N, C-alpha and C positions, 0 to 999 in steps of 0.2 A: 504494500500500500504506500502511496506517495505522501508527501507532506500536506497536511490540511491547512488551508489559509482561512483562519476564523475571524480575523480582524481586517477591516477595510480602511480604517482610519490611519492617519499619519501620526506616529508617536515620537517623531524625531525632535519635537519641542521639549520632550521630557529629558531631564538631565540626571544621570547617576550622581548623587551628591558626593560619595567618597572618591569617585574617579574623575568627576567633572567631564564626563563623556556623554554625548547624545546617544539615545537608544537607537538600535538598528534592528530590522527584522532578522530573526535568528530561528533556525530550526531547533526545537527542543523536544525531548521525549517526555511525555507524561505517562504515568503508570497508575492504574487503579484496578484493584481486584484482579491482578495478573493480566490485565489487558494493557497493551502499549500503543501509544498514539504519537506519531510525529506531527508536531504542530508548529506553525510559524508564529512566534510571539516577539514583542519588542524586548531586547536585552542589551545590557551594557557590553560593548565589544572588548572592554578591558578586564572586568572582573567576572562577567558572565551572569550576573544577577538578572533574573527575568521579571518583567512587569506584567502582571495579570490584571487587567482592568476589572473594576468591581462588577460591572454588568455582565461580563463574561463569567466571572467566578460564581456569582449568585444565580444566574439564569441558565446559560448554556451548559456549564459544567455540571450544575445540579441535575439538569435533564439527562445528561449522559450517565451520571452516577445512578439515577433511578432506573434507566434502561438496563444498565449492566447488573444491578442488584436484582432485577426481575428475571434475569436469565436462569 
């Protein structure tokens, strides 16, 4: 399976405070209940910390969690 692009917004205006770097789209691996997903999310190119916007965390990720738990 390829990388899922879940965000269409530009997050380059967000700066990683410790590194003073703009966030860039980065492929990250998310794991939940032994399922793995490659997802493109904004992350710091220096330290690798990933930014997950609140609406994605509380809406879309919650939907996926429920679907996986129902299997």
